[in-house]
C-alpha positions in Angstrom: 88.3 122.2 111.2 90.4 119.8 113.1 89.1 116.9 111.0 89.9 118.8 107.8 93.5 119.5 109.0 93.8 115.8 110.0 92.8 114.7 106.5 95.1 117.2 104.8 98.0 116.0 106.8 97.0 112.4 106.0 97.0 113.1 102.3 100.5 114.7 102.6 101.8 111.7 104.5 100.4 109.3 101.9 101.7 111.3 98.9 105.2 111.4 100.5 105.1 107.6 101.0 104.0 106.9 97.4 106.6 109.4 95.9 109.3 107.7 97.9 108.2 104.3 96.7 108.0 105.6 93.1 111.6 106.9 93.2 113.0 103.9 95.2 114.2 102.1 92.0 116.8 104.9 91.7 118.3 103.6 95.0 118.3 99.9 93.9 119.9 100.9 90.6 122.9 102.2 92.5 123.4 98.6 93.7 122.6 96.8 90.4 126.1 95.2 90.3 125.1 93.2 93.4 122.8 90.2 93.2 119.1 90.8 94.2 119.3 88.0 96.8 122.2 89.8 98.6 120.5 93.2 98.5 117.4 91.5 99.9 119.4 89.9 102.8 120.8 93.3 103.7 117.4 94.9 103.3 115.9 92.5 105.8 118.8 92.8 108.3 119.1 96.6 108.3 115.3 97.1 108.3 115.1 95.1 111.5 117.9 97.1 113.1 116.3 100.4 112.0 112.9 99.4 113.3 114.3 98.2 116.7 116.0 101.5 117.2 112.8 103.3 116.2 110.7 101.3 118.6 113.1 102.1 121.4 113.1 105.8 120.6 109.3 106.0 120.2 108.8 104.2 123.5 107.1 101.2 121.9 109.6 98.7 123.1 107.3 97.4 125.9 104.5 97.0 123.3 106.9 95.1 121.0 107.8 92.6 123.9 104.1 92.3 124.9 103.2 91.5 121.3 105.8 88.7 121.1 104.6 87.2 124.4 101.0 87.3 123.0 101.9 84.9 120.2 102.1 82.1 122.8 98.3 82.4 123.2 97.5 83.3 119.6 99.1 80.8 117.2 96.9 82.0 114.3 98.5 85.5 114.5 102.0 83.9 114.6 101.2 81.8 111.5 99.8 84.9 109.7 102.9 86.9 110.6 105.1 84.1 109.3 103.2 83.9 106.0 103.2 87.7 105.7 107.0 87.8 106.2 107.6 85.2 103.4 105.2 87.0 101.0 106.7 90.4 101.5 110.3 88.9 101.1 109.3 87.3 97.8 107.8 90.6 96.7 110.9 92.6 97.7 113.2 90.1 95.9 111.2 90.1 92.6 110.9 93.9 92.8 114.6 94.5 93.2 115.4 91.9 90.5 113.0 93.4 88.1 114.3 96.9 88.6 118.0 95.9 88.3 117.4 93.7 85.1 116.0 96.6 83.1 112.3 95.5 83.5 111.0 98.5 85.4 108.0 98.9 83.0 106.7 95.4 83.9 107.5 96.0 87.6 105.3 99.1 87.5 102.5 97.0 85.9 102.5 94.7 88.9 101.7 97.6 91.2 99.0 98.9 88.8 97.1 95.6 88.8 97.6 94.9 92.5 94.4 96.6 93.7 92.4 94.5 91.2 94.1 91.3 92.4 93.3 92.3 96.0 89.6 92.5 95.1 89.7 89.2 93.2 91.3 87.6 96.3 88.5 89.1 98.4 85.9 87.4 96.1 87.7 84.0 96.2 88.5 83.9 100.0 86.0 86.1 101.6 83.0 85.6 99.2 82.8 89.4 98.6 80.5 90.4 95.7 81.6 92.5 92.8 79.7 95.4 91.4 79.1 95.7 87.6 81.8 98.4 87.5 84.3 96.1 89.2 83.5 93.2 86.8 84.1 95.5 83.8 87.4 96.6 85.5 88.6 93.0 85.7 87.7 92.2 82.1 89.6 95.3 80.9 92.6 94.5 83.1 92.6 90.9 81.9 92.6 92.1 78.2 95.5 94.4 79.1 97.6 91.6 80.6 96.7 89.3 77.6 97.9 92.0 75.2 101.2 92.3 77.1 101.6 88.6 77.2 101.2 88.3 73.4 103.5 91.2 72.7 106.2 89.8 75.0 105.7 86.3 73.7 105.8 85.2 77.3 103.7 85.5 80.5 104.5 88.8 82.4 105.4 86.8 85.5 107.2 89.7 87.3 104.0 91.8 87.2 101.7 89.0 88.3 104.1 87.8 91.0 104.4 91.3 92.5 100.6 91.8 92.4 99.8 88.4 93.8 102.4 88.4 96.6 101.4 92.0 97.7 97.7 91.1 97.5 98.2 88.0 99.6 100.4 90.0 102.0 97.5 92.4 102.5 95.2 89.4 103.3 97.7 88.1 105.9 98.0 91.6 107.4 94.2 91.7 107.9 94.6 88.8 110.4 97.4 90.5 112.3 96.0 93.1 114.7 99.0 95.1 115.9 100.8 98.4 115.7 102.3 99.0 112.2 105.8 99.7 113.4 105.8 96.6 115.7 104.4 94.6 112.8 107.1 95.6 110.4 109.8 94.9 113.0 108.4 91.4 113.6 108.0 90.6 109.9 111.7 91.4 109.3 112.7 89.6 112.5 111.1 86.4 111.1 113.2 86.5 108.0 116.4 87.7 109.7 117.8 84.2 110.5 117.5 83.3 106.8 119.1 86.5 105.7 122.0 86.2 108.3 122.6 82.6 107.3 122.7 83.5 103.6 125.2 86.3 104.2 127.4 84.1 106.5 127.2 80.7 104.8 126.7 81.4 101.1 128.6 84.6 100.7 131.1 84.6 103.5 134.2 86.7 102.8 132.8 87.8 99.5 130.1 89.7 101.3 129.8 93.1 99.5 128.9 94.8 102.8 132.5 94.1 103.9 134.4 93.9 100.6 132.5 96.5 98.5 134.0 99.7 99.9 132.5 102.4 102.2 130.1 103.8 99.6 128.4 100.5 98.8 128.4 99.5 102.5 126.6 102.7 103.3 124.0 102.1 100.6 123.4 98.5 101.8 123.0 99.7 105.4 120.7 102.5 104.2 118.4 99.9 102.6 116.9 99.5 106.1 115.8 103.2 106.3 114.8 103.2 102.6 112.4 100.3 103.4 111.0 101.5 106.7 110.5 105.3 106.1 107.9 105.1 103.3 106.0 102.4 105.2 105.9 104.7 108.3 104.6 107.6 106.2 102.1 105.3 104.7 100.8 104.1 108.1 100.4 107.7 109.2 98.5 108.6 106.1 96.3 105.5 106.1 95.1 106.4 109.6 93.9 109.8 108.6 92.2 109.5 105.2 89.4 107.4 103.7 90.3 104.3 101.8 88.9 105.7 98.6 91.4 108.6 98.7 94.2 106.2 99.5 93.1 104.2 96.5 93.5 107.1 94.1 96.9 108.1 95.6 98.4 104.6 95.3 98.9 104.9 91.6 101.5 107.7 92.1 104.3 105.1 92.8 103.9 102.9 89.7 103.4 105.9 87.5 106.7 107.4 88.7 108.3 103.9 88.1 106.9 103.7 84.6 108.2 107.1 83.7 111.6 106.3 85.1 111.7 103.1 83.1 110.8 104.8 79.8 112.4 108.2 80.1 115.4 107.7 82.4 116.5 104.2 81.7 115.1 104.0 78.1 113.4 100.7 78.5 111.3 99.5 75.6 107.7 100.7 75.6 106.1 99.5 72.4 102.7 100.3 70.9 101.5 97.0 72.3 102.7 98.0 75.8 100.8 101.3 75.4 97.6 99.5 74.3 97.9 97.1 77.3 98.4 100.0 79.7 95.5 101.9 78.3 93.2 98.9 79.1 94.7 98.7 82.6 94.5 102.4 83.2 90.8 102.3 82.0 90.1 99.4 84.4 91.7 101.3 87.3 89.8 104.5 86.6 86.4 102.6 86.5 87.4 100.7 89.6 88.6 103.7 91.6 85.5 105.8 90.6 83.1 103.0 91.7 85.0 102.5 94.9 84.9 106.3 95.6 81.1 106.3 95.1 80.6 103.4 97.4 82.8 105.0 100.1 80.9 108.4 99.7 77.5 106.7 99.9 78.6 104.8 103.0 79.9 108.0 104.6 76.6 109.9 103.8 74.6 107.0 105.3 76.8 106.9 108.4 76.4 110.7 108.9 72.6 110.4 108.5 72.4 107.6 111.1 74.7 109.6 113.4 72.5 112.7 113.1 69.3 110.8 113.9 70.9 109.5 117.2 71.9 113.0 118.4 
C-alpha cells in the first residue's frame, strides 16, 4: 500500500513539473522585449541564489560544501559538471530565444524528439543496441524532421539544438553522482561568473534589472524560482516512479507548448507541419510502448528472482 501511495505521489510530482515546464513560455513572453542573452544571465544568477537559500533551509549546506571539496579528488566529475553547465545554458538560451521570436512550435518539436536523440547518443557513445521498434521510431522521426525541413525551406536548427543539448546534458549528468539540488546549484554556479560579467561589462547601466521598473525586475528575479521549482518537482517524481511512466509523462510539456504556440500565439501550423508531427508522434508512441514493455518485463523478471530468494 505504501509503495502504491509512493508511486501515486511520484506521478503527481512529475505531472506538476511537466505542466509547469509546458506553461513556462508564458513567463518568458512577459519578457520578450528583453534580449534572450540578458534573460539567460538573470536566469543563471537568480537560480543560483534561489538554490543556495534552498540548500541552507533544507539543511543540505554541509553536503554542498562537501561536494565542492570532493572535486579536488575527482577531476572527471568536475569536467562533467562544467560540460553539463555549458550544455544546459545553451539549451536555456535557444529555448528562450525560440519562444520569444514566435517559434514555439519548433521549440516544442525539440522536446518531442529529445528522447529519440538520447537513445541515439546511447547507441553512439555507450554501444547500446536498438530494438526493432526503436529502429522504426528513428526512421519515422527522421522522416518527420525531413518533412519539416523541406516545408520550412531550412533546417529546423532550434528543435535539433534543443534536442541535442538536452540529450548531451543527460549524458553528462550520468557521470555526476550527487544530490539533484546540489547539482543544480553547482551547475548555475559554474556559469555565474560569465552571467555576472555579461551584466556588468556588456550591459552596464542599461541593465533591465535596474532600469526596467519594478515589474520587470520582479520577473527577472523570479526567473530563478521559475527555473528551479519544476526541476525540484521533477527530481521528487523521478525518484518514485519507473522510467517508463516518466517517459510517457514527459510529452505533457511539449504538447502544452505546441498548443500555446498554435492557439494562443497563433503561430503558423501548416499541413506540412501536421504531417511532420504525425510521423514524430507515431515514432514516440512506438518508442514509448516498446520501452514500457521492456520495463515491465524487467520488473516481472526482477520480482520472480526476488521471490525465489525469499
